[in-house]
C-alpha positions in Angstrom: 4.8 29.4 203.6 6.9 26.3 203.9 5.4 22.9 204.0 6.5 22.3 207.6 5.0 25.6 208.7 1.8 24.8 206.8 1.5 21.3 208.4 2.1 22.7 211.9 -0.5 25.4 211.3 -3.1 22.9 210.0 -2.5 20.6 213.0 -2.8 23.4 215.5 -6.0 24.6 213.8 -7.5 21.1 214.1 -7.1 21.3 217.9 -5.2 18.0 217.9 -2.1 19.3 219.6 -2.1 21.8 222.5 -0.9 25.3 221.8 2.5 24.5 223.3 5.5 25.2 221.1 8.1 22.3 221.1 11.3 23.1 222.9 14.2 23.6 220.5 16.9 21.0 220.9 20.5 22.4 220.8 22.2 21.6 217.5 19.0 20.3 216.0 17.2 23.6 215.1 14.8 23.8 212.2 12.2 21.4 210.8 13.8 18.3 212.5 13.3 19.8 215.9 9.7 20.7 215.2 8.9 17.4 213.7 10.4 15.5 216.6 8.5 17.7 219.2 5.2 17.3 217.4 5.9 13.6 216.9 6.2 13.1 220.6 2.9 14.8 221.2 1.2 12.7 218.6 2.7 9.6 220.3 1.1 10.7 223.5 -2.3 11.2 221.7 -1.9 7.8 220.0 -1.2 6.2 223.4 -4.3 7.8 224.8 -6.3 6.5 221.9 -4.9 3.0 222.3 -5.7 2.9 226.0 -9.2 4.1 225.3 -9.7 1.5 222.6 -8.5 -1.2 225.0 -11.1 0.0 227.6 -13.8 -0.1 224.9 -12.8 -3.6 223.9 -12.8 -4.7 227.5 -16.3 -3.3 227.9 -17.7 -5.2 224.9 -15.6 -8.4 225.3 -17.1 -11.8 225.5 -16.8 -12.6 229.2 -17.2 -16.4 228.8 -14.4 -18.9 228.9 -14.0 -19.0 225.1 -13.3 -15.3 224.6 -9.9 -13.8 223.9 -9.7 -11.9 227.2 -6.1 -10.7 226.8 -6.6 -8.6 223.7 -8.0 -5.5 225.5 -5.2 -5.6 228.0 -2.6 -5.7 225.1 -4.2 -2.5 223.7 -4.3 -0.8 227.1 -0.7 -1.8 227.9 0.6 -0.6 224.6 -1.2 2.8 225.0 0.1 3.3 228.5 3.7 2.3 227.5 3.6 4.8 224.6 2.4 7.6 226.9 5.1 6.8 229.4 7.8 6.6 226.7 6.8 9.9 225.0 6.3 11.6 228.4 9.8 10.6 229.6 11.4 11.7 226.2 9.6 15.0 226.4 10.9 15.5 230.0 14.5 14.5 229.0 14.6 16.8 226.0 13.2 19.7 228.0 15.9 19.1 230.6 18.6 19.0 227.9 17.2 22.1 226.1 17.3 24.1 229.3 
């Protein structure tokens, strides 16, 4: 069992990434294609985590005039941007791959 296959198996067992198999990119078969596909899904999950953390920070933020009120919005914006970026890259690669 190769290291890449083992890593993909462990991640799938952990339930972190859905059971979807990444689409092979023409001319980029093998481990690079799988790493890129799983990396995009991890970027979506990280964006969801960042957005959730921003919502949490907004809920517990100091609402007075002294508080740093923009920090939760930075977390939420970063999370949403990473979700949009990864989602558009997944759509583009699926369009290229067929």
